[in-house]
C-alpha positions in Angstrom: 15.6 -8.8 -9.2 15.6 -5.7 -11.4 13.0 -3.3 -10.1 13.2 -0.5 -12.6 13.7 3.1 -11.5 11.7 5.1 -14.0 11.7 8.9 -14.7 8.1 9.8 -14.7 8.7 12.6 -17.2 10.6 10.5 -19.8 8.7 9.7 -23.0 9.1 6.0 -22.5 7.9 6.1 -18.9 4.6 4.3 -19.4 6.2 1.5 -21.3 9.2 1.0 -18.9 6.9 1.3 -15.9 4.5 -1.4 -17.2 7.4 -3.7 -18.1 8.8 -3.5 -14.6 5.4 -4.1 -13.1 5.0 -7.1 -15.4 8.4 -8.6 -14.6 8.7 -7.8 -10.9 5.4 -6.5 -9.6 7.2 -3.3 -8.6 8.6 -0.1 -10.1 10.1 3.0 -8.6 9.3 6.5 -10.0 11.4 9.7 -9.9 10.4 13.2 -11.0 6.8 12.5 -10.3 4.0 14.8 -9.2 3.9 13.8 -5.5 5.8 16.6 -3.8 8.5 15.6 -1.4 7.9 18.4 1.1 4.3 17.3 1.4 5.4 13.7 2.1 7.8 15.0 4.7 5.2 17.1 6.4 2.8 14.2 6.5 5.4 11.9 8.0 6.5 14.4 10.6 2.9 15.5 11.7 1.7 11.9 12.0 4.8 10.7 13.8 3.9 13.4 16.4 0.3 12.1 16.4 1.3 8.6 17.2 3.4 9.9 20.1 0.4 11.5 21.7 -2.6 10.2 23.5 -4.9 11.8 20.9 -4.7 8.6 18.8 -7.0 6.8 21.3 -9.9 9.0 20.3 -10.0 7.4 16.9 -10.4 3.7 17.6 -12.8 2.2 14.9 -16.3 1.2 15.8 -17.5 -2.4 15.5 -16.5 -3.7 12.1 -15.2 -0.2 11.1 -12.1 0.1 8.8 -11.4 3.8 9.4 -9.3 5.2 12.3 -6.5 4.1 14.6 -5.3 0.6 15.2 -2.8 0.2 18.2 0.3 -2.0 18.3 -1.7 -4.6 20.4 -4.1 -5.0 17.5 -1.7 -5.1 14.6 -2.7 -7.4 11.8 -1.0 -10.8 11.3 0.0 -11.7 7.8 -1.4 -14.9 6.4 1.1 -17.7 7.3 3.0 -15.6 9.8 3.4 -16.9 13.3 3.3 -13.5 15.0 1.6 -10.1 14.5 3.5 -7.2 12.9 5.3 -4.6 15.0 3.3 -1.6 13.9 0.5 0.8 14.7 -1.5 2.6 12.0 -4.2 4.9 11.0 -6.7 4.2 8.1 -7.5 7.6 6.6 -10.5 7.9 4.3 -12.1 11.2 3.1 -15.4 10.0 4.6 -13.9 8.5 7.8 -13.0 9.7 11.3 -9.9 11.9 11.2 -8.0 14.3 13.5 -8.3 17.9 12.6 -4.7 19.1 12.5 -3.0 16.2 10.9 -5.7 15.6 8.3 -4.7 18.5 6.0 -1.5 16.7 5.1 -3.3 13.4 4.8 -5.9 14.9 2.5 -3.2 16.4 0.3 -1.4 13.0 0.1 -4.6 11.2 -0.6 -5.4 13.4 -3.5 -1.9 13.4 -4.9 -1.6 9.6 -4.5 -5.0 9.0 -6.0 -4.3 11.1 -9.1 -0.9 9.4 -9.7 -2.4 5.9 -9.1 -5.3 6.6 -11.5 -2.9 7.8 -14.2 -0.6 4.8 -13.7 -3.6 2.5 -14.1 -4.1 4.1 -17.6 -0.5 3.4 -18.4 -1.1 -0.3 -17.4 -4.3 -0.4 -19.4 -2.6 1.1 -22.6 0.4 -1.3 -22.4 -1.4 -4.6 -21.6 -1.7 -7.0 -24.5 -5.1 -7.3 -26.0 -5.0 -11.0 -25.4 -5.1 -10.2 -21.7 -7.3 -7.1 -21.7 -10.1 -8.7 -23.8 -11.1 -10.6 -20.7 -11.6 -7.5 -18.5 -15.1 -6.9 -17.3 -14.5 -3.2 -18.2 -11.4 -1.0 -18.8 -9.1 -0.8 -15.8 -9.6 3.0 -15.6 -13.3 2.6 -15.2 -13.0 0.1 -12.4 -12.1 2.8 -9.9 -14.9 5.2 -10.8 -17.1 5.9 -7.7 -15.0 3.7 -5.3 -15.0 4.6 -1.6 -12.4 1.9 -0.7 -9.2 3.6 -1.8 -7.2 4.0 1.4 -4.3 6.0 2.8 -2.7 4.0 5.4 -0.4 5.9 7.7 2.0 3.4 9.4 4.2 3.9 12.4 6.8 1.2 13.1 8.1 2.2 16.6 11.7 1.9 17.8 12.6 -1.6 18.8 12.9 -2.2 22.5 15.0 -5.4 22.3 12.3 -7.6 24.0 10.2 -8.3 20.9 9.2 -12.0 20.5 11.7 -14.0 18.6 10.8 -14.0 14.9 8.6 -10.9 15.0 9.1 -8.3 12.3 7.8 -4.9 11.4 5.8 -6.3 8.6 5.8 -10.0 7.7 5.9 -11.3 4.2 2.6 -10.5 2.4 1.0 -9.3 -0.8 -1.3 -6.3 -1.1 -5.0 -6.8 -1.7 -5.9 -3.9 -3.9 -5.2 -2.9 -7.6 -2.0 -0.8 -7.3 -0.2 0.7 -4.3 1.5 4.1 -4.3 4.2 4.2 -1.7 6.3 7.4 -1.2 9.8 6.6 0.2 9.6 6.1 4.0 11.7 8.1 6.4 13.8 4.9 7.0 14.6 2.0 4.7 13.5 -1.6 5.3 11.2 -2.5 2.4 12.2 -5.7 0.6 10.7 -7.8 -2.3 11.1 -11.5 -2.8 12.0 -13.0 -6.2 10.9 -16.3 -7.7 13.9 -18.0 -6.2 12.9 -16.9 -2.7 15.7 -14.3 -2.3 15.0 -10.9 -0.8 16.0 -7.6 -2.4 15.9 -4.1 -1.0 13.5 -1.7 -2.8 15.2 1.6 -3.6 14.2 4.2 -1.0 15.8 7.4 -2.2 14.2 10.5 -0.7 11.5 11.8 -3.0 11.0 8.5 -4.9 7.8 6.6 -5.0 7.5 2.8 -5.2 4.6 1.3 -7.0 3.4 -2.3 -6.8 0.7 -4.4 -8.1 -1.8 -6.0 -5.7 -3.8 -9.2 -5.8 -6.8 -7.6 -7.5 -4.7 -6.5 -10.5 -3.2 -10.0 -10.5 -6.7 -11.6 -10.6 -8.1 -9.1 -13.1 -5.3 -9.8 -15.5 -5.2 -13.6 -14.9 -1.7 -13.4 -13.3 -0.1 -11.3 -16.0 0.9 -8.7 -13.4 2.3 -10.5 -10.3 1.4 -9.4 -6.8 4.9 -9.7 -5.5 5.5 -10.7 -1.9 7.2 -8.0 0.2 8.1 -7.3 3.8 9.6 -4.7 6.1 12.6 -6.0 8.0 13.7 -5.1 11.5 16.6 -2.6 11.6 19.8 -3.2 13.5 22.2 -1.0 15.4 21.3 2.7 15.8 18.6 2.4 13.2 16.6 0.2 15.6 16.2 3.2 17.9 14.4 5.2 15.3 10.7 5.2 14.2 9.8 4.4 10.6 6.8 6.1 9.1 5.3 4.8 5.8 2.3 6.2 4.0 1.0 3.9 1.2 -2.1 4.7 -0.8 -4.0 1.6 -1.9 -6.1 2.1 -5.0 -9.3 0.0 -5.0 -12.0 -0.7 -7.5 -15.6 0.0 -6.8 -17.4 -2.7 -4.8 -19.5 -4.2 -7.7 -16.7 -4.5 -10.2 -16.1 -8.0 -11.4 -12.4 -8.9 -10.9 -12.7 -12.6 -11.6 -15.4 -14.9 -12.6 -18.4 -14.6 -10.3 -16.3 -12.5 -7.8 -16.7 -8.8 -7.2 -14.1 -6.5 -5.7 -16.2 -6.4 -2.5 -16.3 -10.2 -2.3 -12.5 -10.4 -2.7 -11.8 -7.6 -0.1 -14.3 -9.0 2.4 -12.7 -12.5 2.2 -9.2 -11.2 2.6 -9.9 -8.9 5.5 -11.7 -11.7 7.3 -8.7 -14.0 6.7 -6.1 -11.4 7.9 -8.0 -9.6 10.7 -11.0 -11.7 11.5 -13.3 -8.8 10.8 -16.5 -9.0 8.8 -16.5 -6.2 6.2 -19.9 -4.8 5.3 -21.1 -2.7 2.4 -22.2 0.9 3.0 
């Protein structure tokens, strides 16, 4: 499976990026605008946050999506037998957030949002008219006014050796949203599955950013851009004693955007969250 590594600054970057998204559902960018030192600061600050008791002050309210989710409440991928081995924080500009760590989160949110929005225009410009003619509106307009775009700060703790047999850091799944911007984590582990069912490591060079299509982009384009199954495998040896911090930004459309016949982005998100987490999502 050939996930392209694309130089963001090269003249043919939009074309090569979109081709890789079309063929594999993924692409990796280098020389992009998301600053590596900002990503490192975010990872380090939030790793310290997860190691303190402060995280318990940010548990979400009933039906809430923002805030901290502990290891004991980790989501379980559809079809997986066990929950993932992870804890995480859902950071929104409007949501609950710790004071100190949120400066780096806000910077990452803005940088990730700007890059994701630009990449969506690349996709829009390089999608055949035979596909784009069925869009309810241009892709770049679907994200206007959305409050759903999410920075998820994930902590995969060191393995203790007593984890249930078959449990993994993140079981095989697809993302729900339009596109995901994922700066390289501090540790490897991300894999994608090809059409033959074989798993392939996603390049994780420091400073790179992986991009993948989500289910909403797949539905909007009638399957033209695949929402590729991916997972985070358990490390072995010395790597198993180290934490992994990952900070994906999930670009979402506005709630009322039609992404398929008679289905809005909110309808789609609500149904998927209920399937995964058993939570009933409500509109603001």
